[in-house]
C-alpha positions as CSV (number, residue, x, y, z in Angstrom):
1,M,11.0,3.0,0.9
2,C,8.0,3.8,-1.2
3,M,9.3,7.2,-2.2
4,A,12.6,5.7,-3.2
5,A,10.8,3.1,-5.4
6,D,8.4,5.6,-6.9
7,I,5.4,3.8,-5.4
8,Y,2.2,5.6,-4.3
9,P,1.3,3.5,-1.3
10,V,-2.1,2.9,0.3
11,F,-1.9,4.4,3.8
12,T,-4.0,2.4,6.2
13,T,-4.9,4.0,9.6
14,S,-6.9,3.0,12.6
15,A,-10.6,3.7,12.1
16,Q,-11.1,5.1,15.6
17,S,-9.1,5.2,18.7
18,G,-9.4,6.5,22.2
19,P,-7.4,9.2,23.8
20,S,-3.7,8.8,24.7
21,K,-1.2,10.9,26.7
22,E,0.2,12.2,23.4
23,N,-3.2,13.0,21.9
24,P,-5.9,13.4,24.4
25,A,-8.6,13.8,21.7
26,G,-7.8,10.4,20.2
27,C,-5.8,9.6,17.1
28,C,-8.5,9.4,14.5
29,T,-10.7,12.5,15.0
30,P,-11.7,14.2,11.8
31,E,-9.3,17.1,12.5
32,Y,-6.4,14.7,13.2
33,M,-7.0,12.9,9.9
34,A,-7.1,16.3,8.1
35,D,-3.8,17.1,9.6
36,L,-2.4,13.9,8.0
37,I,-3.4,15.2,4.6
38,E,-1.6,18.4,5.3
39,Y,1.4,16.7,6.7
40,T,1.9,14.5,3.6
41,W,1.3,17.1,0.9
42,G,1.2,20.6,2.4
43,D,3.8,23.2,1.6
44,S,5.9,25.1,4.2
45,T,3.2,27.8,4.6
46,T,0.9,25.3,6.3
47,T,1.3,24.2,9.9
48,W,1.8,20.5,9.2
49,G,3.6,20.9,5.9
50,K,6.1,23.0,7.8
51,Q,6.4,20.2,10.3
52,R,7.3,17.8,7.5
53,F,10.0,20.2,6.3
54,D,11.3,20.5,9.9
55,D,11.3,16.7,10.1
56,G,13.8,16.7,7.1
57,H,11.4,15.8,4.3
58,P,10.7,18.9,2.1
59,E,9.2,16.8,-0.7
60,P,5.6,15.6,-0.3
61,Y,5.0,12.1,0.7
62,K,3.3,10.6,-2.4
63,V,0.4,8.9,-0.8
64,Q,-2.9,9.4,-2.6
65,T,-5.1,6.7,-1.1
66,F,-6.0,6.4,2.6
67,E,-7.9,3.4,4.1
68,L,-9.6,4.5,7.2
69,G,-9.5,1.2,9.2
70,N,-9.4,-2.4,8.1
71,E,-12.3,-5.0,7.9
72,Q,-14.6,-3.1,10.2
73,Y,-17.5,-0.7,10.0
74,N,-16.1,2.8,10.6
75,S,-18.8,5.0,11.9
76,N,-16.4,7.9,11.8
77,Y,-15.8,7.5,8.0
78,P,-18.2,10.3,6.8
79,K,-16.9,12.9,9.1
80,Q,-13.2,11.9,8.6
81,V,-13.6,12.0,4.8
82,A,-15.4,15.4,4.9
83,A,-12.6,16.9,7.0
84,M,-9.8,15.3,4.9
85,E,-11.3,16.5,1.7
86,A,-11.9,20.0,3.1
87,R,-8.2,20.1,4.0
88,A,-7.3,18.8,0.5
89,V,-9.2,21.7,-1.0
90,K,-7.4,24.1,1.3
91,I,-3.9,22.9,0.1
92,G,-5.0,22.9,-3.6
93,K,-5.7,19.2,-4.1
94,P,-9.5,18.8,-4.5
95,K,-10.7,15.4,-5.6
96,F,-7.1,14.1,-5.6
97,F,-7.3,11.7,-2.7
98,Y,-9.1,8.4,-2.4
99,Y,-10.7,7.3,0.9
100,M,-11.2,3.6,1.3
101,M,-14.1,2.3,3.5
102,P,-12.8,-0.9,5.1
103,D,-16.1,-2.9,5.7
104,N,-15.1,-5.6,3.2
105,A,-17.4,-5.4,0.2
106,K,-20.1,-3.5,2.1
107,W,-21.1,0.1,2.1
108,L,-22.5,2.6,4.6
109,N,-25.9,2.7,6.1
110,A,-28.5,4.9,4.3
111,S,-27.9,8.1,6.4
112,Q,-24.1,7.9,6.3
113,A,-24.1,6.9,2.6
114,A,-26.0,10.1,2.0
115,E,-23.5,12.1,4.0
116,V,-20.6,10.8,2.0
117,E,-22.5,11.4,-1.3
118,A,-23.1,15.0,-0.3
119,I,-19.4,15.6,0.0
120,G,-19.3,15.5,-3.8
121,I,-16.2,13.4,-4.4
122,G,-18.0,10.6,-6.3
123,D,-15.8,7.5,-6.8
124,H,-13.0,8.9,-4.6
125,A,-15.0,7.4,-1.7
126,V,-14.2,3.8,-2.1
127,S,-15.5,0.4,-0.9
128,D,-12.7,-2.1,-0.2
129,I,-13.4,-5.7,-1.3
130,H,-11.5,-8.5,0.4
131,I,-12.2,-12.0,-1.2
132,G,-10.7,-15.4,-1.8
133,A,-9.5,-16.5,-5.2
134,G,-11.4,-14.0,-7.3
135,G,-14.7,-12.5,-8.1
136,G,-14.1,-8.8,-7.2
137,V,-15.7,-7.5,-10.3
138,E,-18.9,-9.3,-9.7
139,L,-19.0,-8.3,-6.1
140,A,-18.5,-4.6,-7.0
141,E,-21.2,-4.8,-9.6
142,K,-23.7,-6.2,-7.0
143,L,-22.7,-3.5,-4.5
144,F,-23.2,-0.7,-7.0
145,A,-26.6,-2.1,-8.0
146,K,-27.6,-2.3,-4.4
147,F,-27.0,1.5,-4.0
148,P,-28.6,3.1,-7.1
149,G,-27.9,6.8,-7.4
150,K,-24.7,6.6,-5.3
151,T,-21.4,7.2,-7.1
152,F,-18.8,5.6,-4.7
153,G,-16.1,3.5,-6.2
154,A,-14.6,0.1,-5.3
155,V,-11.2,-1.6,-5.1
156,N,-10.2,-5.2,-4.6
157,A,-7.4,-4.7,-2.1
158,E,-7.0,-8.3,-1.1
159,T,-7.4,-11.6,-3.0
160,N,-6.7,-14.1,-0.2
161,D,-6.2,-17.4,-2.1
162,A,-4.0,-18.7,0.7
163,I,-1.7,-20.7,-1.7
164,S,1.3,-20.0,-4.0
165,T,0.9,-22.9,-6.4
166,V,-0.2,-23.7,-10.0
167,K,-3.8,-23.6,-8.8
168,R,-3.2,-20.0,-7.7
169,M,-1.6,-19.3,-11.1
170,I,-4.8,-20.3,-12.8
171,H,-7.0,-18.4,-10.4
172,E,-4.9,-15.2,-10.9
173,A,-5.0,-15.6,-14.7
174,S,-8.8,-16.2,-14.8
175,D,-9.6,-13.3,-12.4
176,L,-7.3,-10.9,-14.2
177,N,-9.0,-11.7,-17.5
178,D,-12.3,-10.9,-15.8
179,W,-10.9,-7.5,-14.6
180,F,-9.6,-6.6,-18.1
181,N,-13.0,-7.6,-19.6
182,S,-15.0,-5.6,-17.1
183,E,-14.4,-2.5,-19.2
184,L,-16.4,-4.2,-22.0
185,N,-18.9,-6.3,-20.0
186,S,-20.0,-4.0,-17.2
187,T,-23.8,-4.3,-16.6
188,T,-24.0,-1.2,-14.4
189,G,-21.4,1.1,-16.0
190,A,-19.2,0.3,-13.1
191,V,-15.8,0.1,-14.9
192,S,-14.8,3.7,-14.3
193,R,-15.5,3.2,-10.6
194,L,-13.2,0.1,-10.3
195,H,-9.8,1.4,-9.3
196,F,-7.4,-1.5,-8.6
197,R,-7.0,-5.1,-7.8
198,T,-4.1,-6.6,-5.8
199,A,-2.7,-10.1,-5.3
200,S,-2.2,-11.0,-1.7
201,F,0.7,-11.0,-1.0
202,C,3.6,-9.9,-3.2
203,A,6.5,-11.1,-1.1
204,E,6.8,-14.0,1.4
205,R,9.7,-15.4,3.2
206,S,10.4,-19.0,2.0
207,G,9.7,-21.5,4.7
208,H,7.3,-19.3,6.6
209,F,3.8,-20.5,7.1
210,D,1.0,-18.7,9.0
211,A,-2.1,-20.3,7.3
212,F,-2.1,-17.6,4.7
213,D,0.8,-18.9,2.7
214,Q,0.1,-16.9,-0.4
215,G,3.1,-15.0,-1.6
216,I,3.5,-14.7,-5.4
217,S,7.3,-14.1,-4.9
218,F,9.5,-15.8,-2.3
219,F,12.7,-14.6,-0.8
220,L,15.7,-15.9,1.3
221,P,18.8,-14.0,2.4
222,N,20.6,-14.9,-0.9
223,M,17.8,-15.0,-3.5
224,T,14.4,-13.9,-4.6
225,W,12.2,-15.8,-7.1
226,L,8.7,-15.9,-8.5
227,Q,6.1,-18.5,-7.8
228,P,3.8,-19.6,-10.7
229,P,1.1,-16.9,-9.9
230,G,3.8,-14.3,-9.9
231,Y,4.7,-15.2,-13.5
232,V,1.1,-14.4,-14.6
233,H,1.6,-10.8,-13.4
234,K,5.0,-10.6,-15.1
235,M,3.6,-12.0,-18.4
236,I,0.9,-9.4,-18.4
237,S,3.2,-6.6,-17.4
238,D,5.7,-7.5,-20.1
239,S,3.0,-7.4,-22.8
240,W,1.1,-4.4,-21.3
241,H,-1.2,-2.3,-23.4
242,A,-4.2,-0.3,-22.0
243,G,-6.8,-0.6,-24.8
244,A,-9.2,-3.5,-24.0
245,V,-10.9,-5.0,-27.1
246,E,-13.7,-7.5,-27.3
247,I,-12.9,-11.2,-27.6
248,T,-15.6,-13.8,-28.2
249,L,-15.4,-17.4,-26.8
250,A,-17.6,-19.9,-28.7
251,P,-18.2,-23.2,-26.9
252,L,-18.5,-25.4,-30.0
253,A,-15.3,-24.0,-31.5
254,M,-13.4,-24.8,-28.3
255,G,-14.4,-28.4,-27.7
256,T,-16.5,-29.6,-24.8
257,G,-16.8,-28.1,-21.3
258,A,-18.3,-25.1,-19.6
259,L,-17.1,-21.6,-20.6
260,S,-16.0,-21.1,-17.0
261,Q,-13.2,-23.5,-17.7
262,Y,-11.6,-21.1,-20.1
263,S,-11.2,-17.3,-20.1
264,A,-9.6,-14.8,-22.4
265,S,-8.9,-11.1,-22.8
266,A,-7.3,-9.0,-25.5
267,V,-5.7,-5.6,-25.7
268,L,-4.6,-3.3,-28.5
269,S,-1.7,-0.9,-28.5
270,D,-2.3,2.8,-28.8
271,D,-1.1,2.8,-32.4
272,K,-3.3,-0.3,-33.1
273,A,-0.3,-2.1,-34.5
274,T,0.1,-4.7,-31.7
275,L,-2.6,-7.1,-30.5
276,V,-2.2,-9.2,-27.3
277,V,-4.4,-12.1,-26.5
278,R,-4.3,-13.8,-23.1
279,F,-5.9,-17.2,-22.6
280,A,-6.3,-19.3,-19.4
281,N,-7.2,-23.0,-19.5
282,S,-8.4,-24.0,-16.1
283,Q,-9.2,-27.6,-16.9
284,P,-6.6,-30.4,-16.5
285,T,-6.7,-31.5,-20.1
286,P,-5.5,-29.7,-23.3
287,I,-7.9,-27.8,-25.5
288,A,-7.8,-27.4,-29.3
289,V,-8.5,-23.7,-29.7
290,T,-9.7,-22.6,-33.1
291,Y,-9.6,-18.9,-34.0
292,T,-10.4,-16.1,-36.4
293,L,-7.5,-13.9,-37.0
294,P,-8.2,-10.1,-37.1
295,A,-7.7,-8.5,-40.5
296,G,-4.4,-6.8,-41.2
297,F,-2.3,-8.8,-38.7
298,S,0.5,-11.2,-39.4
299,S,-0.3,-14.8,-38.8
300,V,3.0,-15.2,-37.1
301,A,2.7,-14.6,-33.3
302,S,5.0,-14.8,-30.4
303,Q,3.8,-17.1,-27.7
304,L,4.6,-17.1,-24.0
305,Q,3.1,-19.9,-22.0
306,I,3.2,-21.3,-18.5
307,S,1.6,-24.5,-17.4
308,G,1.8,-27.1,-14.6
309,T,0.3,-30.6,-14.4
310,D,0.3,-30.6,-10.6
311,L,-2.1,-28.0,-9.1
312,N,-0.1,-28.1,-5.8
313,A,3.3,-27.6,-7.4
314,Q,5.4,-24.4,-6.8
315,N,9.0,-23.3,-7.3
316,S,11.5,-24.4,-4.7
317,P,14.8,-22.6,-3.8
318,G,16.6,-25.5,-5.4
319,D,14.7,-25.2,-8.7
320,P,13.3,-21.6,-8.7
321,T,12.2,-21.6,-12.4
322,A,10.7,-25.2,-12.6
323,I,7.3,-23.7,-13.5
324,S,8.0,-20.6,-15.6
325,P,7.0,-19.2,-19.0
326,Q,8.4,-20.8,-22.2
327,S,8.6,-18.7,-25.3
328,S,8.1,-19.8,-28.9
329,T,6.9,-18.6,-32.3
330,L,3.5,-19.7,-33.7
331,D,2.2,-19.5,-37.3
332,F,-1.5,-19.4,-37.0
333,A,-1.9,-19.6,-40.8
334,S,-0.4,-23.1,-41.0
335,E,-2.6,-24.6,-38.2
336,A,-6.3,-25.4,-38.1
337,S,-6.2,-25.0,-34.3
338,V,-3.8,-24.4,-31.5
339,S,-3.4,-27.0,-28.7
340,V,-3.3,-25.2,-25.3
341,P,-2.1,-27.4,-22.4
342,G,-4.2,-28.0,-19.4
343,Q,-3.8,-25.7,-16.4
344,S,-2.0,-23.1,-18.4
345,F,-1.8,-19.4,-19.1
346,T,-0.8,-18.2,-22.6
347,V,0.0,-14.8,-24.1
348,W,0.0,-14.4,-27.9
349,T,1.3,-11.2,-29.4
350,L,0.5,-10.4,-33.0
351,T,1.7,-7.4,-35.0
352,K,0.4,-5.7,-38.2
């Protein structure tokens, strides 16, 4: 399925497992894990690459990231990574793979951390952070600061907010702004070592509840639709540019309240002709936002905005777009300030 959809999946394995009839040595020995690298990417001249060919899949399986266990301390991790990377070198893919350590925002003990550092793969050895509504950037910064001299990376592979509502919409918007700003605000130079963030979970069956009711899209046999937090991701994807630029929030210019109640990020296109500003208002009341337009840009902006007065509201099968983005045009030159609704996420796009 992932190959058909052109997705590079994260492949999660057991951390360690005892012997079985099929594999008397156990399924997660370093050699066994190295064979997995060869099976997914090796050519027909390798033992396990040939096995993949014989299994009817001549093309490599495009998996680049392996998580060696889940939410546990994996004492086998250094030896597994050393063996997997040695096999990667042998098949011509050095420093290509990422190896996630699953101990949930923690890293190895001192001796095992030194073993991994000595492998020489830097931030391709990765700590996996699982959290609630947000804060992965700050946790990663603290983790890196705790291990000075180490070069491992970090990912935020689970944000377990346990809801699919307007409240989650605001959490996603605020946390994503934090991630986009991390490139500019890192206190430890960590940004190059932060690899990805995910929203848990992408898809959920409508009507299913297991105490982690946190899909950002829902499905039934006859339909699929986005929940409010899913639209945040769509709005960012639809206005995507990679070049983060600094944005300054001034409390007096934005009315009363703590800065934590608002967040913003901005990106510039490669040709510097398009500027996108994203603004999240977490408080329940509207804010009058004053602004300074960048030189050279038209005052007329396209606006895409989603808001919800009820933090517990979500989109039902009967009204699947009840809480969804609304588009409009805004002329900043004719206004002293812009009124941003409470509990909203807004994307402004300006062009030169």
